[in-house]
C-alpha positions as CSV (number, residue, x, y, z in Angstrom):
1,M,258.8,84.2,309.5
2,K,262.2,84.2,307.6
3,N,264.0,81.3,309.7
4,D,263.3,77.7,310.3
5,L,260.6,77.3,313.0
6,Q,260.2,73.7,314.0
7,D,260.0,70.1,312.4
8,L,256.3,68.5,312.4
9,R,255.3,65.2,312.1
10,R,253.6,64.2,309.4
11,S,250.7,62.6,311.0
12,A,250.5,65.6,312.9
13,V,249.7,68.0,309.8
14,V,246.3,65.7,309.0
15,S,245.1,65.8,312.5
16,T,246.3,68.3,314.8
17,F,248.4,71.0,313.2
18,G,246.5,70.6,309.8
19,P,246.0,74.3,307.8
20,G,244.3,76.7,309.4
21,S,245.6,75.6,313.0
22,V,247.5,77.8,315.5
23,I,250.9,76.1,316.5
24,D,253.5,77.1,319.0
25,F,257.0,77.1,318.1
26,R,260.8,78.2,319.4
27,A,262.7,80.9,317.2
28,G,266.6,81.3,319.1
29,G,264.8,81.3,322.4
30,G,261.8,83.2,322.0
31,A,258.2,82.1,321.5
32,V,256.8,82.1,318.3
33,S,252.7,82.0,317.5
34,G,251.6,80.9,313.9
35,I,249.0,79.6,312.0
36,A,249.3,77.0,309.1
37,A,249.0,78.3,305.7
38,G,246.6,76.6,303.3
39,L,246.9,74.3,300.6
40,E,248.2,77.2,297.9
41,E,250.8,77.6,300.1
42,W,252.0,73.7,299.6
43,D,251.8,74.3,295.9
44,R,253.7,77.6,296.0
45,S,256.5,76.8,298.5
46,F,256.9,73.4,298.0
47,P,257.0,72.8,294.0
48,P,256.0,70.9,292.0
49,A,252.7,71.8,292.7
50,G,249.7,69.8,292.6
51,L,249.5,65.7,291.8
52,A,252.8,66.2,289.6
53,H,254.7,66.3,293.3
54,P,256.6,63.2,294.0
55,Q,255.1,62.9,297.4
56,V,251.5,61.4,296.2
57,I,249.7,58.6,297.2
58,R,246.4,57.1,296.0
59,E,243.4,55.5,297.4
60,P,240.8,54.7,294.8
61,R,237.7,54.4,297.2
62,L,238.6,57.7,299.1
63,Q,239.2,59.5,295.9
64,K,235.7,59.1,294.8
65,K,234.2,59.5,297.7
66,L,236.0,63.0,298.4
67,G,235.8,63.7,294.8
68,V,239.6,64.2,294.2
69,K,242.2,62.8,292.0
70,G,244.7,61.7,294.6
71,F,246.3,62.8,298.0
72,R,249.9,64.8,299.0
73,T,251.7,63.5,302.3
74,P,252.8,66.3,304.1
75,P,256.4,66.9,302.2
76,V,260.1,66.1,303.4
77,L,263.0,67.7,302.8
78,L,265.2,66.0,300.0
79,E,268.2,64.9,301.3
80,R,271.3,66.1,300.0
81,G,275.0,65.5,299.5
82,K,277.1,67.3,301.4
83,D,278.8,69.3,298.4
84,D,275.1,69.7,297.1
85,D,272.6,72.7,297.5
86,P,270.6,72.6,300.7
87,D,266.9,72.0,300.2
88,T,265.3,75.3,300.6
89,R,262.0,74.5,300.6
90,R,259.5,74.7,303.2
91,L,255.8,74.9,304.6
92,V,254.9,78.3,305.7
93,A,253.4,79.9,309.1
94,V,251.6,82.9,309.2
95,R,252.0,84.8,312.6
96,F,249.1,84.7,314.6
97,P,248.0,86.4,316.9
98,R,249.9,89.7,316.0
99,W,249.5,91.2,319.7
100,L,252.3,89.9,321.8
101,Q,252.9,90.7,325.6
102,C,256.2,91.4,327.4
103,P,256.7,89.0,330.8
104,G,258.5,92.1,332.3
105,C,256.3,95.1,331.5
106,D,253.2,93.7,330.9
107,L,252.9,95.3,328.1
108,I,250.7,93.7,325.2
109,K,250.9,95.8,321.4
110,P,251.1,94.4,317.8
111,E,254.5,92.9,316.7
112,R,256.0,95.4,314.5
113,R,256.1,97.4,317.7
114,W,258.6,95.7,319.2
115,K,262.2,95.1,318.7
116,S,263.5,92.5,316.3
117,D,266.7,91.3,314.5
118,P,267.0,91.0,310.8
119,G,265.7,87.6,309.7
120,K,264.7,86.3,312.9
121,A,261.2,85.4,314.1
122,F,261.4,86.3,317.9
123,R,260.5,89.6,319.4
124,Y,261.5,91.1,322.4
125,C,261.2,94.2,324.7
126,A,263.9,96.8,324.0
127,A,263.0,98.5,327.4
128,C,263.1,95.7,329.7
129,T,266.3,94.0,327.8
130,E,268.3,97.4,328.4
131,K,267.4,97.2,332.3
132,A,269.0,93.4,332.1
133,H,271.9,95.3,330.8
134,G,271.6,93.7,327.4
135,D,272.8,90.3,328.7
136,S,269.9,88.3,327.7
137,K,267.0,89.1,325.5
138,V,263.7,89.7,327.2
139,F,261.5,88.1,324.4
140,V,258.0,89.0,324.4
141,I,255.3,86.1,323.9
142,P,252.2,85.8,322.0
143,V,249.0,86.7,323.9
144,R,246.5,84.4,325.3
145,F,243.2,85.2,324.4
146,V,241.9,85.0,320.3
147,M,238.5,85.2,318.6
148,A,236.7,82.5,316.7
149,C,233.5,81.6,315.4
150,R,231.7,79.1,314.7
151,H,232.5,78.7,310.7
152,G,236.3,78.3,311.0
153,H,236.9,82.5,310.9
154,L,239.7,83.5,313.6
155,D,240.7,86.9,314.9
156,E,242.5,89.2,317.1
157,F,240.9,89.7,320.3
158,P,239.4,93.3,320.5
159,W,241.5,94.8,323.1
160,D,240.6,98.2,322.5
161,W,237.0,97.2,322.9
162,W,237.4,95.4,326.2
163,V,239.2,97.8,328.1
164,G,236.6,100.4,327.1
165,H,238.9,104.1,326.4
166,E,237.9,107.0,328.0
167,P,236.0,109.3,325.3
168,D,238.8,111.8,324.5
169,C,241.4,109.0,324.6
170,N,243.3,108.8,321.2
171,V,244.9,105.3,321.6
172,A,242.2,103.5,319.8
173,K,242.0,106.0,317.0
174,R,245.5,105.1,315.3
175,D,245.4,105.0,311.6
176,T,246.5,101.0,311.7
177,T,247.1,98.5,314.0
178,D,250.5,98.7,313.5
179,R,250.5,101.8,315.0
180,H,248.9,101.3,318.7
181,P,251.0,102.4,321.6
182,G,250.0,99.2,323.4
183,L,248.0,98.3,326.6
184,T,249.2,96.5,329.4
185,L,247.3,93.3,330.8
186,R,248.9,92.6,334.2
187,A,247.9,89.9,337.3
188,E,247.0,91.7,340.3
189,K,245.2,88.5,341.6
190,P,244.8,85.0,341.0
191,G,242.3,84.2,338.4
192,L,240.9,85.8,335.3
193,A,239.0,88.5,338.1
194,G,242.3,89.6,339.0
195,L,243.7,90.0,335.4
196,I,243.5,93.9,334.5
197,L,243.7,95.4,331.1
198,S,244.5,99.1,331.6
199,C,245.2,102.2,328.6
200,P,248.3,103.9,330.4
201,K,246.4,107.4,328.7
202,C,243.4,107.7,329.5
203,G,243.4,104.9,332.8
204,A,240.5,102.8,331.7
205,R,240.8,99.3,333.5
206,R,238.6,96.1,333.1
207,S,239.5,92.4,334.2
208,M,238.9,89.8,332.1
209,D,236.3,88.3,333.9
210,G,233.6,87.2,332.0
211,V,235.8,86.8,328.7
212,F,234.9,83.0,327.9
213,S,231.0,83.8,328.7
214,K,228.8,83.5,326.1
215,K,226.8,86.3,327.2
216,T,229.7,88.4,327.0
217,W,230.0,88.4,323.3
218,E,225.9,88.9,322.4
219,H,226.5,92.5,322.0
220,G,229.9,92.7,321.3
221,P,232.2,92.8,317.7
222,R,230.5,90.6,315.1
223,C,232.9,88.0,313.5
224,R,235.1,89.8,310.5
225,G,235.3,86.8,308.2
226,R,239.3,87.1,308.9
227,R,240.8,83.9,307.7
228,P,244.7,84.5,308.2
229,W,245.9,80.9,307.0
230,L,244.4,81.7,303.4
231,A,246.2,84.6,301.4
232,D,243.4,87.2,301.1
233,G,241.2,85.0,302.1
234,D,238.5,87.2,304.4
235,E,234.7,86.2,303.5
236,T,231.7,88.1,304.6
237,C,230.4,86.6,308.4
238,G,228.8,89.0,310.6
239,R,228.1,86.4,313.4
240,Q,228.5,86.3,316.8
241,Q,232.2,85.0,318.0
242,N,233.8,83.6,320.9
243,A,236.8,84.2,322.9
244,V,238.9,81.7,323.2
245,Q,242.5,80.4,324.7
246,R,245.0,80.6,321.6
247,G,246.6,77.1,323.1
248,A,242.9,75.4,323.9
249,S,241.5,72.2,322.2
250,N,238.5,73.5,320.7
251,L,240.0,75.8,318.8
252,Y,240.7,73.1,316.1
253,F,239.5,69.8,315.6
254,A,240.3,68.4,312.3
255,V,237.6,66.8,309.6
256,T,239.1,63.6,308.5
257,E,237.8,60.7,306.0
258,S,240.0,57.4,306.2
259,A,239.6,54.1,303.9
260,L,241.2,50.6,304.4
261,S,242.5,49.3,301.3
262,I,240.6,46.5,300.3
263,P,240.7,44.0,297.3
264,P,240.9,44.6,294.5
265,W,242.1,48.3,294.7
266,S,244.9,47.1,297.3
267,D,246.5,44.2,295.3
268,H,249.7,44.7,293.3
269,L,248.2,45.3,290.2
270,Q,246.7,48.8,291.6
271,E,250.4,49.6,292.8
272,A,252.0,48.7,290.2
273,L,249.9,51.1,287.8
274,G,250.5,53.8,290.3
275,D,250.0,57.2,288.2
276,W,248.9,54.9,284.9
277,W,245.7,54.3,286.3
278,S,244.4,57.8,285.8
279,S,245.9,57.8,282.5
280,L,244.1,54.8,281.8
281,T,240.8,55.0,283.1
282,N,240.2,58.9,281.8
283,L,240.4,58.0,278.1
284,D,237.4,59.8,276.0
285,D,237.0,56.3,274.0
286,M,237.4,53.3,276.7
287,S,237.1,51.0,273.0
288,R,240.8,51.8,272.7
289,L,241.8,50.9,275.4
290,E,244.1,47.8,274.2
291,D,245.4,50.1,271.4
292,Y,246.3,53.2,274.0
293,I,248.4,50.2,276.2
294,D,250.1,48.7,273.3
295,L,251.1,52.2,272.4
296,L,252.6,52.9,275.8
297,A,253.8,49.3,276.1
298,R,257.0,50.9,273.9
299,G,257.5,53.4,276.0
300,D,257.6,53.8,279.7
301,L,254.6,51.2,280.5
302,E,257.0,48.2,279.3
303,S,258.5,47.6,282.8
304,T,255.2,47.4,284.5
305,L,253.6,45.1,282.3
306,R,257.0,42.8,282.3
307,E,256.5,43.2,286.7
308,L,252.9,42.3,286.1
309,G,253.6,39.5,283.9
310,M,250.4,40.6,281.7
311,S,250.0,41.3,277.6
312,A,248.2,44.5,276.6
313,A,245.1,42.6,276.0
314,E,244.9,41.2,279.5
315,L,246.0,44.6,281.1
316,A,242.9,46.4,279.3
317,E,240.6,43.4,280.6
318,A,241.9,43.8,284.3
319,V,241.0,47.8,283.8
320,R,238.2,47.5,282.3
321,L,236.8,45.0,285.0
322,R,238.2,47.1,287.8
323,L,236.5,50.2,286.2
324,D,233.1,48.2,286.7
325,S,233.6,47.8,290.3
326,F,234.3,51.4,290.3
327,G,231.0,52.5,289.1
328,M,229.5,50.4,291.0
329,M,231.2,51.2,294.1
330,Q,228.9,53.2,296.8
331,T,230.5,56.0,298.1
332,D,228.2,57.3,301.0
333,D,229.5,54.9,303.2
334,L,232.7,53.2,302.6
335,R,232.7,50.9,305.9
336,P,230.3,47.7,304.3
337,A,232.6,47.0,301.8
338,E,235.6,47.0,304.5
339,Y,233.0,44.5,306.6
340,R,232.3,42.2,304.2
341,Q,235.8,41.6,303.4
342,F,236.2,40.6,307.3
343,V,233.1,38.5,307.4
344,T,233.3,36.7,304.4
345,E,235.6,34.2,303.1
346,A,238.6,35.8,301.1
347,G,238.8,35.2,297.3
348,R,241.8,34.1,295.3
349,S,243.2,36.3,293.5
350,S,246.1,35.9,290.6
351,I,247.2,39.5,291.5
352,P,249.2,38.7,295.2
353,D,247.5,41.9,297.5
354,S,250.1,43.6,299.0
355,E,248.3,45.9,301.5
356,F,245.5,43.5,302.6
357,E,246.2,40.1,304.4
358,T,243.3,38.7,307.0
359,R,243.4,35.1,308.8
360,R,240.6,33.8,310.2
361,E,241.0,32.4,313.5
362,P,238.1,29.3,315.3
363,V,235.9,30.6,317.3
364,T,236.1,28.9,321.0
365,A,233.0,27.6,322.5
366,G,234.2,30.2,325.4
367,I,233.4,33.3,323.5
368,A,231.1,32.0,320.8
369,P,227.9,33.1,322.5
370,W,229.0,36.8,322.0
371,I,231.5,36.7,319.6
372,S,230.9,35.0,315.8
373,R,233.7,36.0,314.1
374,V,237.5,36.5,314.8
375,V,239.9,37.6,312.1
376,R,243.8,38.5,312.2
377,A,244.8,41.7,310.1
378,V,248.1,40.7,309.1
379,R,248.8,43.2,307.0
380,L,246.7,46.7,306.4
381,R,247.1,50.1,304.5
382,E,244.8,52.8,305.8
383,V,244.9,56.6,304.1
384,R,243.7,59.0,306.4
385,A,243.0,62.6,304.6
386,I,241.8,65.9,306.2
387,T,239.2,67.7,304.3
388,G,238.8,70.6,306.6
389,F,238.3,71.8,310.1
390,T,235.9,73.0,312.5
391,R,236.2,75.4,315.8
392,I,234.5,75.5,318.6
393,D,232.4,72.3,318.8
394,P,233.8,68.9,317.1
395,P,232.7,68.1,313.8
396,G,229.3,66.7,313.2
397,D,228.1,66.8,309.7
398,P,231.3,66.7,306.9
399,E,228.9,68.3,304.4
400,S,228.2,71.5,307.5
401,P,228.8,75.3,306.3
402,E,230.3,75.7,309.5
403,V,233.6,73.3,308.0
404,A,236.5,75.4,307.3
405,R,238.1,75.2,304.1
406,L,241.6,74.4,303.8
407,S,242.0,76.3,300.5
408,K,240.4,79.0,298.9
409,T,239.0,77.1,296.2
410,P,238.6,73.9,295.7
411,L,241.5,71.7,294.4
412,D,241.8,68.1,293.2
413,W,243.8,66.6,295.8
414,L,244.0,66.9,299.6
415,P,246.7,65.9,302.5
416,A,246.6,62.8,303.4
417,I,249.0,59.9,305.1
418,E,249.2,56.2,304.6
419,V,249.5,53.8,307.7
420,R,250.6,50.5,307.3
421,G,249.9,48.3,309.7
422,E,247.9,45.5,311.7
423,G,245.0,44.4,313.3
424,I,242.2,42.4,315.2
425,F,238.7,42.2,313.8
426,L,235.8,41.3,315.7
427,A,232.1,40.3,314.6
428,L,229.4,40.1,317.4
429,N,226.7,36.9,317.5
430,G,224.0,38.2,315.5
431,E,221.1,36.2,317.4
432,R,222.3,37.1,320.8
433,L,222.6,41.0,319.7
434,A,218.9,41.2,318.0
435,Q,217.8,39.9,321.0
436,W,219.5,41.9,323.4
437,E,218.9,45.3,321.0
438,S,215.2,45.1,321.4
439,R,215.3,44.8,325.2
440,P,213.3,48.0,326.5
441,D,215.7,48.9,329.1
442,V,218.8,49.0,326.7
443,I,216.5,51.2,323.8
444,A,215.4,53.7,326.7
445,R,219.1,54.0,327.8
446,V,220.5,54.6,324.2
447,S,217.7,56.8,323.5
448,S,218.6,59.1,326.1
449,C,221.2,59.7,324.2
450,E,220.4,59.7,321.1
451,G,217.8,62.3,322.3
452,A,220.6,64.8,323.5
453,H,222.2,64.7,320.7
454,L,219.6,65.6,318.5
455,A,218.7,68.5,320.7
456,D,222.4,70.1,320.5
457,W,222.5,69.1,316.6
458,K,218.9,71.1,316.3
459,E,220.2,74.1,318.1
460,R,223.6,74.3,316.6
461,Y,221.8,73.7,312.7
462,G,218.3,74.3,312.6
463,E,215.0,72.6,313.7
464,D,215.1,70.7,310.5
465,A,218.3,69.6,310.3
466,S,219.2,66.0,311.9
467,P,222.7,63.8,312.1
468,P,224.0,62.0,309.8
469,R,224.1,59.0,311.4
470,S,221.7,57.9,314.6
471,T,223.1,56.3,317.8
472,T,221.8,53.0,318.1
473,P,222.4,50.1,320.7
474,R,224.4,48.4,318.4
475,Y,227.0,51.3,317.8
476,M,227.3,52.1,321.9
477,L,227.8,48.6,322.3
478,C,230.4,48.2,319.8
479,H,231.6,51.6,320.7
480,T,232.3,50.6,324.2
481,L,233.8,47.4,323.4
482,A,236.1,48.6,321.3
483,H,237.7,51.4,323.9
484,T,237.6,48.3,326.9
485,L,239.4,46.2,324.4
486,M,242.3,48.7,323.3
487,R,242.9,49.4,327.5
488,Q,243.6,46.0,327.8
489,L,245.0,45.2,324.3
490,T,248.0,47.9,326.0
491,L,248.7,46.0,328.7
492,E,248.8,42.6,327.3
493,C,251.3,43.3,324.0
494,G,252.8,46.4,325.3
495,Y,251.4,49.2,322.6
496,S,250.9,52.5,323.9
497,S,247.2,53.9,324.1
498,A,247.7,56.1,321.5
499,S,249.2,53.6,318.9
500,L,245.8,52.3,319.3
501,Q,242.5,53.2,316.7
502,E,239.4,51.7,316.4
503,R,237.3,51.5,313.8
504,I,233.6,50.8,314.1
505,Y,231.2,48.6,312.1
506,A,227.5,49.3,312.9
507,G,225.0,49.8,310.6
508,I,220.9,48.2,310.2
509,G,218.7,48.0,307.5
510,E,219.7,46.3,303.9
511,E,223.4,45.5,305.5
512,P,223.6,44.8,309.1
513,M,226.8,45.2,310.4
514,A,228.1,45.0,314.3
515,G,231.6,44.6,314.5
516,L,235.3,46.4,315.1
517,L,238.6,46.7,314.5
518,I,241.5,47.7,316.7
519,Y,244.5,48.3,314.6
520,T,247.6,49.8,315.1
521,A,246.8,53.8,313.8
522,T,250.4,55.5,314.0
523,P,253.1,55.4,311.0
524,D,256.2,54.9,313.0
525,S,257.8,52.0,314.3
526,D,254.3,50.8,316.5
527,G,252.8,50.0,313.4
528,T,253.8,46.5,312.1
529,L,255.7,44.9,314.8
530,G,253.5,41.9,315.2
531,G,252.8,42.3,318.4
532,L,249.0,43.4,318.1
533,E,247.3,40.5,315.5
534,R,249.4,38.2,317.4
535,Q,246.8,38.6,320.2
536,G,243.8,37.7,318.0
537,K,245.0,33.6,318.0
538,T,242.9,31.1,319.4
539,G,243.7,30.6,323.0
540,R,244.9,34.3,323.3
541,I,241.7,36.6,322.1
542,E,239.3,34.5,324.3
543,G,241.3,35.6,327.5
544,I,241.9,39.3,326.5
545,L,238.1,39.9,325.9
546,Q,237.2,37.7,329.0
547,R,239.8,40.4,331.1
548,A,238.8,43.4,329.5
549,I,235.5,42.7,330.4
550,E,236.2,41.4,334.1
551,A,238.3,45.1,334.3
552,I,235.2,47.5,333.8
553,E,233.0,45.5,336.0
554,W,234.4,47.7,339.1
555,C,234.9,51.3,338.3
556,S,237.4,52.5,340.9
557,S,235.0,55.7,340.8
558,D,232.1,53.6,341.2
559,P,229.3,54.0,342.9
560,L,229.6,57.6,341.0
561,C,230.4,56.4,337.8
562,I,227.6,53.4,337.3
563,T,225.2,55.7,338.4
564,D,226.5,58.6,335.4
565,M,227.3,61.3,337.7
566,M,231.0,61.3,335.9
567,G,230.5,61.6,332.4
568,A,230.5,65.1,330.7
569,I,227.1,66.1,329.6
570,S,228.3,67.0,326.2
571,S,229.8,63.4,325.6
572,Y,226.1,61.5,325.3
573,S,227.3,58.8,327.1
574,H,226.4,56.7,330.2
575,S,228.6,55.0,333.4
576,V,232.1,56.4,331.4
577,C,235.0,57.9,332.9
578,H,238.8,58.2,332.6
579,A,239.2,55.3,335.0
580,C,237.5,52.9,333.3
581,C,236.6,53.2,329.1
582,L,237.6,56.7,327.9
583,A,240.7,56.7,325.8
584,P,242.7,59.0,323.7
585,E,240.8,61.4,321.6
586,T,243.3,60.1,318.7
587,S,242.0,56.7,319.4
588,C,238.4,57.5,319.2
589,E,236.2,58.3,316.3
590,T,233.7,60.1,318.2
591,F,235.9,62.3,320.4
592,N,234.9,60.1,323.8
593,S,231.4,60.0,322.7
594,F,228.4,57.7,322.6
595,L,229.7,55.3,325.1
596,D,228.3,53.2,328.0
597,R,229.7,50.5,330.1
598,A,226.8,49.5,331.3
599,L,225.7,47.9,328.1
600,L,228.3,45.4,328.4
601,I,228.5,44.6,332.0
602,G,225.2,45.9,333.2
603,D,224.2,48.5,336.1
604,G,224.5,45.8,339.0
605,S,221.2,45.2,339.3
606,G,221.5,41.8,337.4
607,S,218.8,42.5,335.3
608,G,220.5,41.5,331.7
609,L,221.0,45.3,330.8
610,G,224.9,44.3,329.6
611,F,225.7,42.3,326.4
612,F,228.5,40.3,328.2
613,E,226.5,40.4,331.6
614,D,226.2,36.2,331.5
615,M,230.3,36.4,330.8
616,L,230.8,38.0,334.5
617,R,228.7,35.3,335.5
618,R,230.4,32.4,334.3
619,H,234.1,33.8,336.2
């Protein structure tokens, strides 16, 4: 594709439209489908390469967890003056699928067999265009079916295998796909059973009925390990593959990791050091750190020291203290450190913090039986990186072999975005929570969800496999409460539902956690308007929480919803639906799984199953 196709939002490139995803474009009036190229293409088509690129962000905690030296934001073009040459750098999309269909004559064949104009990405049917007397081109469109493998591979649909040519037909015996004369795919009746694939040469016909059935492909063509987003990146596979619609939501699930910038990594020292941090912390002999800073202070580092108001010795000591903290950092789970920042008194730092500012609010008597801590997050920074992706099933274990790579070989950087915003943090009353989560009915209800999840996990990864995190009552409680509050906050402060995101803090063991953070999750103008964190002020949050709980006491889908007849089997949830607790999937950490409205408001029997059941009785 030699011409510009479309602009994408930066946030979309690390979620919906990351490397390996299929994207629909418009080019000169025609439909073009492409797959976003891998990270090597970022270096080649949008230089300078790697972390030498100016559009770089850093987050030490996330870097250590993911084993990289930094992150690159999805690149944007530089603004040029009217007399300057335009910025010709672009990210690359590779055409996929290559088979295209004419909406006029229903013929399908590879893209090189269609008519094209020089330098244009669209293709059109010459025969149908001629019949239209050339008044307008009859553009061909990408076929709707592709093949996907659970290990991330993506391939063309096997049209010749599906139609089943007659033995003497030579259509499927062409030397290359590019010379294929084509088949026809015509809708004779509604539904897949009425969609007929046929060969004009031998007359073989077959409907598309059963194309999405797993049994259909048990004895079909095996996966060829195709990775079109990576140049020469195919690998050996041979596993069973599945037919998927080109625009299906399960064709691409981004695997992301995120971290909040918290002290000491969010203060002005870290921001001022910037790229110097890597230079100062990778010395062979750290005992000579002060001498090295003295040397740099005679040059480019001088302005940084002046900005910080520090001498070389003071900066060396600050870096050493930070390195000690970096060495002790636990990277298996970054959330306990964040939770501590919210629930403990904020320390006083001589260096102002530019990325993390919180204000604790008094907990009123009206919500004290259920909530122990309310914190307004006035200023937050989140770095969100994409590490890979899955197909067919949402990501489970980030270390699973099913997670496809973004590059042929591991690089020292990953794509990421930074989001600056605001939020509200709530911590649950630990004493009441301990009593509630030990109830037999609560345990039984959550265990059924955990059992279904574990069974699916073993089927997917093997009998010896176990999920990286178990489902606990406190997790499902915090998660469902977060969804409930997000829905209410969209009414209270005017944010769209997709502008808010949850961050759940729920853990047991040596460092128990039971809390949730609702924060702005979009890098646009919705991010820092202040309307969200102000809802956490004393006098407001109590009413918001009560109204949120009351809003889910009755669902418009009851009694079907509360009796668990509305939820999807694969969501590992009870008593939830789109009318009460489900949120946009971009706002939820687990794709709307592990939710249960009854854990908040009870099942209607008055047994005390709901954590907030007493709140409803008071009102």
